[in-house]
N, C-alpha and C positions, 0 to 999 in steps of 0.2 A: 502494499499501498504506498505511496506515494506521502509523503510527508509536508506538511505547510511550508511557507516560506520561512515565517517565524521559527519553526523548530528545525528546520535545515540552516538556517542562520547562526542559531545557538550552539549548533553542534560542530558546524563547519568553527567557529569564533576561537573553539577549545583548541582543535586540531593546530591552531600557529602562534606566532607572536603576535603583540598586538598591530605592531608596525605592519603586518600580513595582513592581518584583518582589514586596517582603511586601507590597502593595497586592493583587496579582494570587494569594497566598500564603490573604491572609483571606481575598478570594473564594473561594478553592478549597474553607477551611474552612467560610464557611458555607453556599454553595452545596450542598456533601455532605450538614451538619445539614439544612437547609431539604427535602431532598430525602428524606430520614429520617424526617423529622417528614412531611412533606405526602405520602408515597410514590409518590415519583418515582424514574428512573431514576437510581442516586448514581454509575456510572460516566460517563454522558450528558452529569449535571450537573459531574461535574471537569471533562471534556476540554474543555467551554463553558467552564468559570470559567479554567482552564487558559491557554488562547485568546483570552479576551474582548479585555484590550487590546496583544498584538501588535505591529498595525501602530500602537499611539496617539503613538508618538515619531517616528515616520516623518516625512519631512518632507511636508510636503500634499500637494506636485506628487506625490511617488509614491503618497500616498492617491489622490489623484485620478485617478491613471492604473489605480490594481486597478477601482477604481469602476468603471469608465468599459471596462477589459478585461470583470467582470464585466455588465456590463450591467442585471444588478439594476435595475427600474422604481423603486422604494424608494431604494435606492442613489442612483441617478441625480437622484433626488427631491431628495434632502440635501444635493448642489451646489451649489441655490441657497439654501440656509441654511447657518446658522451650521459655522464647519468642525469644530467639537467634534465634531459629527455622525459627521465621515467613518471616523475611525478603525473603527467597528462594522461597519459596511460594508466597508470593505476587510479590516477580520480576518476576517469571514466568506468573505471571499474567498481570501485566501490560508491559512486554516486548509483548505480543500476542496485547493484547489493543493498547498500546499507540506506538509501535513502529513496529508493524506490524511481528513479526515474526507469522510465521504460523508453522513452521518445529517444529512437534512433541518431535524428538529426542533434536535437540535446548533448548527446552522448557522444556524440563526434565533433561537435563545440569542442568539448573538453576535450575530446583526445587527442584535437589536433591546433591546441593553440599556442601550443609551444616551436610546432616544425609547419605546422600548416600543410597542405597535401593539394595532387593539380584535383580539381573539379573541386573545389569546396565549392559549399553553398553558402550562401547569404550570412547565413546566421553563422557559419564555422568562420566564417572572415569577419563578422562583427566580432565575437566573442575575442580574435585573435588581433582584432586591430584595436581594442577597451583596453588588452591590454598589454601594448604601446602605450597607449594617449592616455590614460587614467588620470587625472587631474593633478596627483601624487608625484607622478613621473618626472625628472627632471634629469634630461639628458642632453646631449648635443644631438641638435635636429627633429628634436620632441616638437616642436612647436610647428615646424615645418609639416609633421602628420599630421598635425592638428586641423593646418588648414587643409591639408588636402582630403582629410575624413571627410570637410564641411562638402566636397562635391562626388568622390570619387572613393569607395574601397575600396579598388586594386591599386588605384596611384598610392592609395597611401600605406598597403600592404607594401607593394612593389619596394617602397622606399622605406619603409621599416626593415623586412627583410635586406636591401641593402645595406644597412649599417649592421643588421649585425653579422651577414657574413662579412664586413668590413671589418669588423672587429671579433671574430674567430680566424682572420687568415692574420692579423696583429699577433693576437695571441698566442699562433702556431697550435692552434685548435685544429683537429678534425672537423669536417664540414659533413653535417648528414644530410646524404642526400636530396633525400624526399624535402628538404626545403631549399634546394636546389632547383627541384623538377617545377616547385608551387610558385617559385619567382618565374620560371620560364613561363609558366601555365598561365600564370597574370598579363603577363605580359602580352600573351595574345590575345587575351581579351579585352585588353588595353589598345593594342592595333593589331587584328584580324587581319591577316594575311599579309602585313606589309615590316619589315625593320630596316 
């Protein structure tokens, strides 16, 4: 049985430090605003945003066990890459198992909010972008992302992924291939047939 938004908030807040809970509330605010702006389901955006980081502060072994229990192919693939990717897949599993979220689109919005994926739904784009632009975020280029988000989910996400990819390259980290594929897919949506 699906729990109420208030019940979900109370449980999620216990799973993270106060600073991360403030971030989560910012992602909820931004997700709702983007859903209203771009015509997506506001309630799905709200619940996916509330739950997007539910497993972020779990020990990595607990995240790994959730991913293994879920058995989702994309989640299993993340186990070969940076542990920063794991919480989103573990979170989708927990959203379904413990919070009663049965909507596949909301679960995928949680699952892919960190890496993205080709063929993202509008809701997935919204939660992913909201994670970048929520009011508490303060990094070089965030204001540009916020401006882009006024007119295009795709353009804002490409700019967001560009920043992430630059950061990973500068840090000498491996890049999860799905993120590169996502960026390329978004570019084809922006400029169909022309580069």
